[in-house]
FIGU-216793 format. One record per residue (C-alpha): x, y, z. Coordinates in nm, 2 decimals. Layout:
% FIGU-216793
       xx       yy       zz
        X        Y        Z
...
***
This chain:
% FIGU-216793
       xx       yy       zz
   -10.16    -6.17    14.09
   -10.08    -6.30    13.73
   -10.45    -6.30    13.65
   -10.51    -5.95    13.78
   -10.20    -5.82    13.58
   -10.33    -5.99    13.26
   -10.67    -5.83    13.30
   -10.51    -5.49    13.36
   -10.30    -5.53    13.04
   -10.61    -5.66    12.86
   -10.83    -5.36    12.94
   -10.55    -5.11    12.88
   -10.50    -5.25    12.53
   -10.87    -5.23    12.46
   -10.90    -4.87    12.57
   -10.60    -4.76    12.37
   -10.68    -4.94    12.05
   -11.06    -4.91    12.00
   -11.19    -4.60    11.82
   -11.56    -4.53    11.78
   -11.66    -4.43    11.43
   -11.80    -4.09    11.34
   -12.02    -3.96    11.06
   -11.79    -3.89    10.76
   -11.53    -4.15    10.85
   -11.38    -4.35    10.56
   -11.43    -4.69    10.70
   -11.47    -5.05    10.58
   -11.51    -4.96    10.21
   -11.71    -4.64    10.22
   -11.82    -4.34    10.42
   -12.01    -4.36    10.75
   -12.34    -4.18    10.72
   -12.55    -4.32    11.01
   -12.47    -4.44    11.36
   -12.70    -4.65    11.58
   -12.70    -4.66    11.96
   -12.49    -4.97    11.98
   -12.17    -4.85    11.81
   -12.26    -4.97    11.47
   -12.41    -4.80    11.17
   -12.43    -4.76    10.79
   -12.17    -4.70    10.52
   -12.22    -4.57    10.17
   -11.99    -4.65     9.88
   -11.77    -4.38     9.73
   -11.88    -4.44     9.37
   -12.18    -4.53     9.17
   -12.22    -4.89     9.04
   -12.21    -4.96     8.67
   -12.45    -5.19     8.49
   -12.28    -5.46     8.28
   -12.58    -5.49     8.06
   -12.75    -5.15     8.03
   -13.08    -5.13     7.84
   -13.01    -4.80     7.68
   -12.67    -4.87     7.52
   -12.31    -4.91     7.60
   -12.19    -4.55     7.64
   -12.03    -4.45     7.97
   -12.35    -4.26     8.05
   -12.58    -4.56     7.99
   -12.37    -4.80     8.20
   -12.43    -4.60     8.51
   -12.81    -4.64     8.48
   -13.02    -4.94     8.59
   -13.39    -5.04     8.63
   -13.55    -5.11     8.97
   -13.74    -5.41     8.84
   -14.01    -5.53     8.60
   -14.30    -5.31     8.52
   -14.58    -5.42     8.76
   -14.44    -5.71     8.96
   -14.51    -5.68     9.33
   -14.20    -5.78     9.53
   -14.31    -5.88     9.88
   -14.11    -5.74    10.16
   -13.96    -5.44     9.99
   -14.20    -5.16    10.09
   -14.03    -5.05    10.41
   -13.89    -4.69    10.38
   -13.71    -4.68    10.72
   -13.35    -4.65    10.82
   -13.22    -5.00    10.87
   -13.45    -5.17    10.63
   -13.25    -5.15    10.31
   -13.07    -5.47    10.38
   -13.40    -5.66    10.43
   -13.56    -5.50    10.13
   -13.27    -5.61     9.92
   -13.26    -5.96    10.05
   -13.63    -6.00     9.97
   -13.58    -5.85     9.63
   -13.31    -6.11     9.55
   -13.53    -6.39     9.68
   -13.79    -6.27     9.42
   -13.55    -6.19     9.14
   -13.26    -6.44     9.18
   -13.09    -6.32     8.87
   -13.08    -6.00     8.67
   -12.92    -5.66     8.63
   -13.16    -5.46     8.84
   -13.03    -5.20     9.09
   -13.04    -5.44     9.38
   -12.84    -5.71     9.18
   -12.56    -5.46     9.12
   -12.53    -5.40     9.50
   -12.53    -5.76     9.61
   -12.29    -5.85     9.34
   -12.05    -5.57     9.43
   -11.72    -5.64     9.61
   -11.60    -5.29     9.63
   -11.36    -5.21     9.91
   -11.31    -5.58     9.96
   -11.66    -5.63    10.10
   -11.94    -5.84     9.95
   -12.23    -5.75    10.18
   -12.35    -5.44    10.00
   -12.72    -5.37     9.96
   -12.95    -5.11     9.79
   -13.04    -4.84    10.05
   -13.40    -4.78    10.16
   -13.58    -4.45    10.09
   -13.49    -4.30    10.43
   -13.13    -4.43    10.41
   -13.08    -4.25    10.08
   -13.24    -3.94    10.24
   -12.99    -3.97    10.53
   -12.70    -4.00    10.28
   -12.80    -3.69    10.10
   -12.84    -3.49    10.42
   -12.45    -3.53    10.44
   -12.40    -3.50    10.06
   -12.12    -3.24    10.08
   -11.93    -3.43    10.34
   -11.96    -3.77    10.17
   -11.86    -3.61     9.83
   -11.54    -3.47     9.98
   -11.44    -3.79    10.15
   -11.52    -3.99     9.84
   -11.30    -3.77     9.62
   -11.01    -3.79     9.87
   -11.03    -4.17     9.86
   -11.06    -4.22     9.48
   -11.44    -4.20     9.44
   -11.66    -3.94     9.27
   -11.93    -3.69     9.34
   -12.30    -3.78     9.34
   -12.35    -3.53     9.06
   -12.04    -3.62     8.85
   -12.24    -3.84     8.61
   -12.60    -3.84     8.48
   -12.66    -3.51     8.68
   -13.03    -3.49     8.63
   -13.10    -3.85     8.74
   -13.20    -3.97     9.09
   -13.08    -4.28     9.27
   -13.29    -4.59     9.32
   -13.39    -4.69     9.67
   -13.49    -5.05     9.76
   -13.83    -4.92     9.87
   -14.12    -5.03     9.66
   -14.44    -4.82     9.64
   -14.66    -4.84     9.95
   -14.97    -4.89     9.72
   -15.15    -5.23     9.76
   -15.31    -5.21     9.41
   -15.06    -5.05     9.18
   -14.71    -5.19     9.19
   -14.55    -5.00     8.89
   -14.35    -4.76     9.11
   -14.06    -4.75     9.36
   -13.90    -4.46     9.54
   -13.60    -4.27     9.38
   -13.42    -3.99     9.56
   -13.24    -3.70     9.40
   -12.91    -3.58     9.55
   -13.10    -3.26     9.64
   -13.29    -3.49     9.88
   -13.61    -3.49     9.69
   -13.79    -3.82     9.69
   -14.03    -3.94     9.42
   -14.22    -4.25     9.31
   -14.11    -4.35     8.96
   -14.18    -4.64     8.72
   -13.97    -4.94     8.80
   -13.86    -4.98     8.44
   -13.70    -4.64     8.43
   -13.32    -4.63     8.45
   -13.16    -4.44     8.74
   -12.83    -4.44     8.93
   -12.72    -4.69     9.20
   -12.51    -4.62     9.50
   -12.46    -4.92     9.74
   -12.46    -4.93    10.12
   -12.35    -5.17    10.38
   -12.38    -5.20    10.76
   -12.12    -5.24    11.03
   -12.15    -5.35    11.39
   -11.93    -5.27    11.68
   -11.77    -5.58    11.84
   -11.71    -5.38    12.16
   -12.07    -5.31    12.24
   -12.18    -5.66    12.17
   -11.99    -5.80    12.46
   -12.22    -5.98    12.70
   -11.99    -6.21    12.89
   -11.62    -6.18    12.97
   -11.59    -6.50    13.18
   -11.46    -6.82    13.01
   -11.65    -7.14    13.02
   -11.49    -7.46    12.90
   -11.84    -7.60    12.80
   -11.89    -7.33    12.53
   -11.81    -7.40    12.17
   -11.64    -7.12    11.97
   -11.86    -7.04    11.66
   -11.67    -6.75    11.51
   -11.37    -6.53    11.58
   -11.36    -6.16    11.48
   -11.10    -5.88    11.49
   -11.18    -5.54    11.63
   -11.30    -5.43    11.28
   -11.57    -5.69    11.30
   -11.41    -5.91    11.03
   -11.38    -6.28    11.07
   -11.03    -6.37    11.18
   -10.80    -6.66    11.25
   -10.68    -6.67    11.61
   -10.32    -6.54    11.64
   -10.10    -6.43    11.93
   -10.06    -6.07    12.05
   -10.39    -5.97    11.89
   -10.72    -5.87    12.06
   -10.99    -6.09    11.92
   -11.37    -6.13    11.98
   -11.49    -6.49    12.03
   -11.85    -6.58    11.96
   -11.97    -6.88    12.15
   -12.25    -7.14    12.10
   -12.45    -7.00    12.39
   -12.47    -6.65    12.23
   -12.21    -6.49    12.45
   -11.90    -6.32    12.33
   -11.56    -6.26    12.49
   -11.26    -6.05    12.42
   -10.93    -6.23    12.44
   -10.56    -6.17    12.38
   -10.28    -6.43    12.41
    -9.92    -6.34    12.44
    -9.65    -6.54    12.26
***
């Protein structure tokens, strides 16, 4: 009876506390602009990133502009334009250029909103962002950010997607807030808006039975952030066999 009561309380707490995200939500450091079929999605920052060492100068205008990369270097693994590929494009870019002040570096070095897993969006991710431009702009302003067109109005934003060409590597895709995509020279200076992904801890549940032979690898709270186990809190436990479990202990 005690076990049944515990499970009833457990599921009641889950149902009353878990909220699925929606497009336009201000969540985990930015605005949700894409949702996948597993309860996760993509978030865009509420402000452009500044370049600490701009090529053009030190005015407020110049510091908001960055290059994509060097003139004709091919960066393997950065040509994917698709939704969901921005993170991989960025990781491959950083493997090629470990240091620098290129657009991708600004994203991975950012800790805006308290998060340090930002990346440069792919071409289609930027296009998806700008399909919700008015909504994202309004949420950004409410939460201390700024509009896409507030600064350097005539300039597009760099994507992480290199040219699909296999012979001429001078270009990468940039996207205007009007949602017009163009191939532009990598050494040109354009704006940078970082993105990050989030995953739903609820829909990753594969096992709710305990097994004393499992080893706990990580513990997450319901926001998907790593957490220290504490009483009276619903937590997600990731085990060594790949299974996950929701638990709550009462003090």
